[in-house]
Backbone as XML, in Angstrom:
<?xml version="1.0"?>
<chain id="A" units="angstrom">
  <residue number="1" name="MET">
    <atom name="N" x="58.105" y="98.869" z="145.831"/>
    <atom name="CA" x="58.953" y="99.607" z="144.910"/>
    <atom name="C" x="59.937" y="98.628" z="144.273"/>
  </residue>
  <residue number="2" name="SER">
    <atom name="N" x="60.008" y="98.647" z="142.961"/>
    <atom name="CA" x="60.907" y="97.721" z="142.269"/>
    <atom name="C" x="62.341" y="98.225" z="142.338"/>
  </residue>
  <residue number="3" name="ARG">
    <atom name="N" x="63.254" y="97.285" z="142.299"/>
    <atom name="CA" x="64.664" y="97.594" z="142.443"/>
    <atom name="C" x="65.344" y="97.675" z="141.083"/>
  </residue>
  <residue number="4" name="TYR">
    <atom name="N" x="66.319" y="98.543" z="141.009"/>
    <atom name="CA" x="67.143" y="98.653" z="139.816"/>
    <atom name="C" x="68.349" y="97.748" z="139.970"/>
  </residue>
  <residue number="5" name="LYS">
    <atom name="N" x="68.803" y="97.174" z="138.872"/>
    <atom name="CA" x="70.016" y="96.372" z="138.878"/>
    <atom name="C" x="71.176" y="97.286" z="138.512"/>
  </residue>
  <residue number="6" name="ILE">
    <atom name="N" x="72.286" y="97.134" z="139.233"/>
    <atom name="CA" x="73.451" y="97.976" z="138.997"/>
    <atom name="C" x="74.513" y="97.153" z="138.282"/>
  </residue>
  <residue number="7" name="TYR">
    <atom name="N" x="74.982" y="97.683" z="137.152"/>
    <atom name="CA" x="76.052" y="97.043" z="136.386"/>
    <atom name="C" x="77.196" y="98.030" z="136.220"/>
  </residue>
  <residue number="8" name="LEU">
    <atom name="N" x="78.420" y="97.518" z="136.207"/>
    <atom name="CA" x="79.603" y="98.329" z="135.975"/>
    <atom name="C" x="80.224" y="97.950" z="134.645"/>
  </residue>
  <residue number="9" name="THR">
    <atom name="N" x="80.670" y="98.958" z="133.904"/>
    <atom name="CA" x="81.426" y="98.676" z="132.696"/>
    <atom name="C" x="82.825" y="98.218" z="133.106"/>
  </residue>
  <residue number="10" name="THR">
    <atom name="N" x="83.578" y="97.669" z="132.179"/>
    <atom name="CA" x="84.944" y="97.238" z="132.508"/>
    <atom name="C" x="85.795" y="98.433" z="132.911"/>
  </residue>
  <residue number="11" name="ARG">
    <atom name="N" x="85.565" y="99.587" z="132.312"/>
    <atom name="CA" x="86.299" y="100.798" z="132.684"/>
    <atom name="C" x="85.972" y="101.200" z="134.123"/>
  </residue>
  <residue number="12" name="ALA">
    <atom name="N" x="84.720" y="101.118" z="134.513"/>
    <atom name="CA" x="84.320" y="101.463" z="135.879"/>
    <atom name="C" x="84.912" y="100.476" z="136.883"/>
  </residue>
  <residue number="13" name="GLU">
    <atom name="N" x="84.999" y="99.199" z="136.516"/>
    <atom name="CA" x="85.624" y="98.208" z="137.400"/>
    <atom name="C" x="87.090" y="98.523" z="137.613"/>
  </residue>
  <residue number="14" name="LYS">
    <atom name="N" x="87.800" y="98.916" z="136.557"/>
    <atom name="CA" x="89.210" y="99.291" z="136.681"/>
    <atom name="C" x="89.364" y="100.519" z="137.568"/>
  </residue>
  <residue number="15" name="ASP">
    <atom name="N" x="88.491" y="101.507" z="137.362"/>
    <atom name="CA" x="88.526" y="102.713" z="138.185"/>
    <atom name="C" x="88.304" y="102.375" z="139.652"/>
  </residue>
  <residue number="16" name="PHE">
    <atom name="N" x="87.358" y="101.489" z="139.920"/>
    <atom name="CA" x="87.009" y="101.116" z="141.291"/>
    <atom name="C" x="88.169" y="100.399" z="141.981"/>
  </residue>
  <residue number="17" name="LYS">
    <atom name="N" x="88.853" y="99.523" z="141.262"/>
    <atom name="CA" x="89.967" y="98.768" z="141.844"/>
    <atom name="C" x="91.132" y="99.668" z="142.243"/>
  </residue>
  <residue number="18" name="LYS">
    <atom name="N" x="91.284" y="100.806" z="141.611"/>
    <atom name="CA" x="92.392" y="101.717" z="141.892"/>
    <atom name="C" x="92.179" y="102.559" z="143.149"/>
  </residue>
  <residue number="19" name="LEU">
    <atom name="N" x="90.970" y="102.578" z="143.673"/>
    <atom name="CA" x="90.641" y="103.442" z="144.808"/>
    <atom name="C" x="91.104" y="102.842" z="146.130"/>
  </residue>
  <residue number="20" name="SER">
    <atom name="N" x="91.232" y="103.714" z="147.135"/>
    <atom name="CA" x="91.604" y="103.252" z="148.477"/>
    <atom name="C" x="90.412" y="102.531" z="149.112"/>
  </residue>
  <residue number="21" name="PRO">
    <atom name="N" x="90.659" y="101.664" z="150.096"/>
    <atom name="CA" x="89.563" y="100.904" z="150.730"/>
    <atom name="C" x="88.477" y="101.788" z="151.349"/>
  </residue>
  <residue number="22" name="GLN">
    <atom name="N" x="88.852" y="102.923" z="151.944"/>
    <atom name="CA" x="87.866" y="103.800" z="152.558"/>
    <atom name="C" x="86.941" y="104.403" z="151.498"/>
  </residue>
  <residue number="23" name="VAL">
    <atom name="N" x="87.521" y="104.824" z="150.381"/>
    <atom name="CA" x="86.730" y="105.427" z="149.310"/>
    <atom name="C" x="85.852" y="104.365" z="148.663"/>
  </residue>
  <residue number="24" name="LYS">
    <atom name="N" x="86.387" y="103.158" z="148.494"/>
    <atom name="CA" x="85.595" y="102.066" z="147.921"/>
    <atom name="C" x="84.337" y="101.809" z="148.737"/>
  </residue>
  <residue number="25" name="GLU">
    <atom name="N" x="84.479" y="101.801" z="150.038"/>
    <atom name="CA" x="83.341" y="101.526" z="150.917"/>
    <atom name="C" x="82.283" y="102.624" z="150.804"/>
  </residue>
  <residue number="26" name="ARG">
    <atom name="N" x="82.714" y="103.885" z="150.764"/>
    <atom name="CA" x="81.760" y="104.996" z="150.626"/>
    <atom name="C" x="81.024" y="104.925" z="149.301"/>
  </residue>
  <residue number="27" name="ILE">
    <atom name="N" x="81.757" y="104.632" z="148.235"/>
    <atom name="CA" x="81.141" y="104.558" z="146.909"/>
    <atom name="C" x="80.178" y="103.380" z="146.828"/>
  </residue>
  <residue number="28" name="LYS">
    <atom name="N" x="80.579" y="102.261" z="147.416"/>
    <atom name="CA" x="79.706" y="101.085" z="147.398"/>
    <atom name="C" x="78.405" y="101.375" z="148.141"/>
  </residue>
  <residue number="29" name="THR">
    <atom name="N" x="78.489" y="102.016" z="149.291"/>
    <atom name="CA" x="77.302" y="102.341" z="150.077"/>
    <atom name="C" x="76.366" y="103.275" z="149.319"/>
  </residue>
  <residue number="30" name="GLU">
    <atom name="N" x="76.930" y="104.311" z="148.715"/>
    <atom name="CA" x="76.101" y="105.287" z="148.003"/>
    <atom name="C" x="75.496" y="104.715" z="146.727"/>
  </residue>
  <residue number="31" name="THR">
    <atom name="N" x="76.252" y="103.908" z="145.995"/>
    <atom name="CA" x="75.710" y="103.363" z="144.756"/>
    <atom name="C" x="74.643" y="102.312" z="145.023"/>
  </residue>
  <residue number="32" name="LEU">
    <atom name="N" x="74.729" y="101.616" z="146.142"/>
    <atom name="CA" x="73.688" y="100.641" z="146.463"/>
    <atom name="C" x="72.350" y="101.313" z="146.743"/>
  </residue>
  <residue number="33" name="ARG">
    <atom name="N" x="72.385" y="102.576" z="147.107"/>
    <atom name="CA" x="71.131" y="103.321" z="147.277"/>
    <atom name="C" x="70.438" y="103.515" z="145.939"/>
  </residue>
  <residue number="34" name="SER">
    <atom name="N" x="71.193" y="103.418" z="144.851"/>
    <atom name="CA" x="70.618" y="103.567" z="143.508"/>
    <atom name="C" x="69.737" y="102.387" z="143.133"/>
  </residue>
  <residue number="35" name="GLU">
    <atom name="N" x="69.818" y="101.296" z="143.894"/>
    <atom name="CA" x="68.961" y="100.142" z="143.599"/>
    <atom name="C" x="67.494" y="100.475" z="143.803"/>
  </residue>
  <residue number="36" name="THR">
    <atom name="N" x="67.194" y="101.297" z="144.783"/>
    <atom name="CA" x="65.801" y="101.608" z="145.075"/>
    <atom name="C" x="65.335" y="102.887" z="144.402"/>
  </residue>
  <residue number="37" name="SER">
    <atom name="N" x="66.245" y="103.778" z="144.062"/>
    <atom name="CA" x="65.881" y="105.028" z="143.414"/>
    <atom name="C" x="66.923" y="105.379" z="142.368"/>
  </residue>
  <residue number="38" name="ARG">
    <atom name="N" x="66.474" y="105.655" z="141.176"/>
    <atom name="CA" x="67.449" y="106.022" z="140.156"/>
    <atom name="C" x="67.927" y="107.456" z="140.335"/>
  </residue>
  <residue number="39" name="TYR">
    <atom name="N" x="67.283" y="108.211" z="141.208"/>
    <atom name="CA" x="67.699" y="109.567" z="141.516"/>
    <atom name="C" x="68.085" y="109.674" z="142.985"/>
  </residue>
  <residue number="40" name="PRO">
    <atom name="N" x="69.299" y="109.237" z="143.349"/>
    <atom name="CA" x="69.722" y="109.360" z="144.745"/>
    <atom name="C" x="69.876" y="110.834" z="145.137"/>
  </residue>
  <residue number="41" name="GLN">
    <atom name="N" x="70.139" y="111.081" z="146.377"/>
    <atom name="CA" x="70.127" y="112.436" z="146.913"/>
    <atom name="C" x="71.173" y="113.344" z="146.255"/>
  </residue>
  <residue number="42" name="GLN">
    <atom name="N" x="72.355" y="112.854" z="145.962"/>
    <atom name="CA" x="73.431" y="113.682" z="145.432"/>
    <atom name="C" x="73.586" y="113.584" z="143.916"/>
  </residue>
  <residue number="43" name="PHE">
    <atom name="N" x="72.546" y="113.213" z="143.186"/>
    <atom name="CA" x="72.661" y="113.061" z="141.744"/>
    <atom name="C" x="72.478" y="114.401" z="141.050"/>
  </residue>
  <residue number="44" name="LYS">
    <atom name="N" x="73.011" y="114.483" z="139.831"/>
    <atom name="CA" x="72.799" y="115.660" z="139.005"/>
    <atom name="C" x="72.747" y="115.206" z="137.555"/>
  </residue>
  <residue number="45" name="SER">
    <atom name="N" x="71.808" y="115.739" z="136.820"/>
    <atom name="CA" x="71.697" y="115.437" z="135.402"/>
    <atom name="C" x="72.754" y="116.241" z="134.662"/>
  </residue>
  <residue number="46" name="LEU">
    <atom name="N" x="73.528" y="115.597" z="133.785"/>
    <atom name="CA" x="74.581" y="116.282" z="133.053"/>
    <atom name="C" x="74.019" y="116.868" z="131.770"/>
  </residue>
  <residue number="47" name="VAL">
    <atom name="N" x="74.499" y="118.039" z="131.405"/>
    <atom name="CA" x="73.970" y="118.756" z="130.256"/>
    <atom name="C" x="74.425" y="118.127" z="128.951"/>
  </residue>
  <residue number="48" name="GLY">
    <atom name="N" x="75.728" y="117.997" z="128.747"/>
    <atom name="CA" x="76.235" y="117.380" z="127.522"/>
    <atom name="C" x="76.294" y="115.886" z="127.694"/>
  </residue>
  <residue number="49" name="ASN">
    <atom name="N" x="75.454" y="115.139" z="127.018"/>
    <atom name="CA" x="75.383" y="113.693" z="127.197"/>
    <atom name="C" x="76.565" y="112.971" z="126.559"/>
  </residue>
  <residue number="50" name="ASP">
    <atom name="N" x="77.704" y="113.641" z="126.420"/>
    <atom name="CA" x="78.875" y="113.014" z="125.830"/>
    <atom name="C" x="79.397" y="111.873" z="126.691"/>
  </residue>
  <residue number="51" name="ILE">
    <atom name="N" x="79.414" y="112.068" z="127.991"/>
    <atom name="CA" x="79.972" y="111.065" z="128.896"/>
    <atom name="C" x="78.875" y="110.168" z="129.451"/>
  </residue>
  <residue number="52" name="SER">
    <atom name="N" x="77.897" y="110.773" z="130.084"/>
    <atom name="CA" x="76.814" y="110.000" z="130.701"/>
    <atom name="C" x="75.608" y="110.905" z="130.922"/>
  </residue>
  <residue number="53" name="GLN">
    <atom name="N" x="74.516" y="110.302" z="131.385"/>
    <atom name="CA" x="73.302" y="111.064" z="131.656"/>
    <atom name="C" x="73.367" y="111.753" z="133.016"/>
  </residue>
  <residue number="54" name="TYR">
    <atom name="N" x="73.914" y="111.064" z="134.016"/>
    <atom name="CA" x="73.885" y="111.552" z="135.390"/>
    <atom name="C" x="75.235" y="111.385" z="136.055"/>
  </residue>
  <residue number="55" name="ARG">
    <atom name="N" x="75.413" y="112.133" z="137.137"/>
    <atom name="CA" x="76.574" y="111.944" z="137.980"/>
    <atom name="C" x="76.127" y="111.913" z="139.432"/>
  </residue>
  <residue number="56" name="LEU">
    <atom name="N" x="76.839" y="111.139" z="140.215"/>
    <atom name="CA" x="76.572" y="111.019" z="141.644"/>
    <atom name="C" x="77.781" y="111.559" z="142.373"/>
  </residue>
  <residue number="57" name="ARG">
    <atom name="N" x="77.576" y="112.501" z="143.265"/>
    <atom name="CA" x="78.668" y="113.125" z="144.004"/>
    <atom name="C" x="78.845" y="112.415" z="145.341"/>
  </residue>
  <residue number="58" name="ILE">
    <atom name="N" x="80.079" y="111.933" z="145.572"/>
    <atom name="CA" x="80.408" y="111.264" z="146.830"/>
    <atom name="C" x="81.712" y="111.883" z="147.313"/>
  </residue>
  <residue number="59" name="GLY">
    <atom name="N" x="81.601" y="112.945" z="148.092"/>
    <atom name="CA" x="82.794" y="113.659" z="148.538"/>
    <atom name="C" x="83.511" y="114.263" z="147.349"/>
  </residue>
  <residue number="60" name="ASP">
    <atom name="N" x="84.814" y="113.974" z="147.208"/>
    <atom name="CA" x="85.600" y="114.467" z="146.088"/>
    <atom name="C" x="85.538" y="113.536" z="144.886"/>
  </residue>
  <residue number="61" name="TYR">
    <atom name="N" x="84.747" y="112.486" z="144.957"/>
    <atom name="CA" x="84.659" y="111.507" z="143.887"/>
    <atom name="C" x="83.319" y="111.599" z="143.173"/>
  </residue>
  <residue number="62" name="ARG">
    <atom name="N" x="83.325" y="111.191" z="141.902"/>
    <atom name="CA" x="82.117" y="111.218" z="141.096"/>
    <atom name="C" x="81.887" y="109.855" z="140.463"/>
  </residue>
  <residue number="63" name="VAL">
    <atom name="N" x="80.632" y="109.465" z="140.395"/>
    <atom name="CA" x="80.225" y="108.242" z="139.713"/>
    <atom name="C" x="79.347" y="108.684" z="138.549"/>
  </residue>
  <residue number="64" name="LEU">
    <atom name="N" x="79.781" y="108.390" z="137.332"/>
    <atom name="CA" x="79.028" y="108.750" z="136.138"/>
    <atom name="C" x="78.239" y="107.537" z="135.685"/>
  </residue>
  <residue number="65" name="TYR">
    <atom name="N" x="76.943" y="107.724" z="135.457"/>
    <atom name="CA" x="76.102" y="106.570" z="135.142"/>
    <atom name="C" x="74.951" y="106.946" z="134.222"/>
  </residue>
  <residue number="66" name="ASP">
    <atom name="N" x="74.407" y="105.937" z="133.581"/>
    <atom name="CA" x="73.209" y="106.051" z="132.757"/>
    <atom name="C" x="72.113" y="105.202" z="133.376"/>
  </residue>
  <residue number="67" name="VAL">
    <atom name="N" x="70.866" y="105.587" z="133.137"/>
    <atom name="CA" x="69.717" y="104.853" z="133.665"/>
    <atom name="C" x="68.860" y="104.391" z="132.500"/>
  </residue>
  <residue number="68" name="TYR">
    <atom name="N" x="68.504" y="103.127" z="132.525"/>
    <atom name="CA" x="67.601" y="102.552" z="131.536"/>
    <atom name="C" x="66.338" y="102.119" z="132.278"/>
  </residue>
  <residue number="69" name="GLY">
    <atom name="N" x="65.343" y="103.006" z="132.289"/>
    <atom name="CA" x="64.134" y="102.819" z="133.083"/>
    <atom name="C" x="63.296" y="101.620" z="132.681"/>
  </residue>
  <residue number="70" name="ASP">
    <atom name="N" x="63.218" y="101.340" z="131.383"/>
    <atom name="CA" x="62.403" y="100.218" z="130.925"/>
    <atom name="C" x="62.931" y="98.889" z="131.445"/>
  </residue>
  <residue number="71" name="ASP">
    <atom name="N" x="64.255" y="98.768" z="131.486"/>
    <atom name="CA" x="64.886" y="97.517" z="131.928"/>
    <atom name="C" x="65.237" y="97.526" z="133.413"/>
  </residue>
  <residue number="72" name="LYS">
    <atom name="N" x="65.013" y="98.651" z="134.085"/>
    <atom name="CA" x="65.360" y="98.812" z="135.503"/>
    <atom name="C" x="66.845" y="98.558" z="135.718"/>
  </residue>
  <residue number="73" name="VAL">
    <atom name="N" x="67.691" y="99.246" z="134.930"/>
    <atom name="CA" x="69.135" y="99.059" z="134.981"/>
    <atom name="C" x="69.823" y="100.405" z="135.196"/>
  </residue>
  <residue number="74" name="VAL">
    <atom name="N" x="70.803" y="100.415" z="136.106"/>
    <atom name="CA" x="71.706" y="101.541" z="136.293"/>
    <atom name="C" x="73.072" y="101.056" z="135.830"/>
  </residue>
  <residue number="75" name="LEU">
    <atom name="N" x="73.625" y="101.684" z="134.792"/>
    <atom name="CA" x="74.911" y="101.294" z="134.231"/>
    <atom name="C" x="75.956" y="102.331" z="134.627"/>
  </residue>
  <residue number="76" name="ILE">
    <atom name="N" x="76.888" y="101.926" z="135.480"/>
    <atom name="CA" x="77.950" y="102.819" z="135.932"/>
    <atom name="C" x="79.062" y="102.798" z="134.899"/>
  </residue>
  <residue number="77" name="LEU">
    <atom name="N" x="79.384" y="103.987" z="134.379"/>
    <atom name="CA" x="80.351" y="104.106" z="133.300"/>
    <atom name="C" x="81.756" y="104.442" z="133.786"/>
  </residue>
  <residue number="78" name="ARG">
    <atom name="N" x="81.865" y="105.368" z="134.731"/>
    <atom name="CA" x="83.171" y="105.801" z="135.230"/>
    <atom name="C" x="83.068" y="106.114" z="136.710"/>
  </residue>
  <residue number="79" name="ILE">
    <atom name="N" x="84.193" y="105.951" z="137.421"/>
    <atom name="CA" x="84.311" y="106.324" z="138.823"/>
    <atom name="C" x="85.665" y="106.986" z="138.972"/>
  </residue>
  <residue number="80" name="GLY">
    <atom name="N" x="85.697" y="108.168" z="139.591"/>
    <atom name="CA" x="86.988" y="108.813" z="139.754"/>
    <atom name="C" x="86.926" y="110.097" z="140.541"/>
  </residue>
  <residue number="81" name="HIS">
    <atom name="N" x="88.116" y="110.662" z="140.794"/>
    <atom name="CA" x="88.239" y="111.916" z="141.499"/>
    <atom name="C" x="87.701" y="113.041" z="140.629"/>
  </residue>
  <residue number="82" name="ARG">
    <atom name="N" x="87.146" y="114.046" z="141.240"/>
    <atom name="CA" x="86.468" y="115.112" z="140.499"/>
    <atom name="C" x="87.404" y="115.865" z="139.571"/>
  </residue>
  <residue number="83" name="LYS">
    <atom name="N" x="88.704" y="115.909" z="139.881"/>
    <atom name="CA" x="89.642" y="116.640" z="139.030"/>
    <atom name="C" x="89.965" y="115.899" z="137.743"/>
  </residue>
  <residue number="84" name="ASP">
    <atom name="N" x="89.745" y="114.572" z="137.713"/>
    <atom name="CA" x="90.114" y="113.763" z="136.550"/>
    <atom name="C" x="88.938" y="113.174" z="135.781"/>
  </residue>
  <residue number="85" name="ILE">
    <atom name="N" x="87.788" y="113.114" z="136.369"/>
    <atom name="CA" x="86.702" y="112.292" z="135.823"/>
    <atom name="C" x="86.120" y="112.842" z="134.521"/>
  </residue>
  <residue number="86" name="TYR">
    <atom name="N" x="86.111" y="114.139" z="134.310"/>
    <atom name="CA" x="85.445" y="114.683" z="133.136"/>
    <atom name="C" x="86.381" y="114.841" z="131.936"/>
  </residue>
  <residue number="87" name="ARG">
    <atom name="N" x="87.628" y="114.404" z="132.059"/>
    <atom name="CA" x="88.593" y="114.524" z="130.965"/>
    <atom name="C" x="88.468" y="113.404" z="129.983"/>
  </residue>
</chain>
């Protein structure tokens, strides 16, 4: 099975740096699962493609990302708490 490469936008990097160490570790573990499958267990396809194609649920936090299947790339756009991420 081929692996996907995971890239973060500069906005996602800023979001990630603001998180607590415990949350960072959980998000890192869950997003690394995206290397082998572009559809991890807690993913959901978003209806309005205004923000991103998919979201990954990790507790109270969400990771918004797009998948480029031809290039085998997962591009993480935003990371944040569920109350703030869709604004």
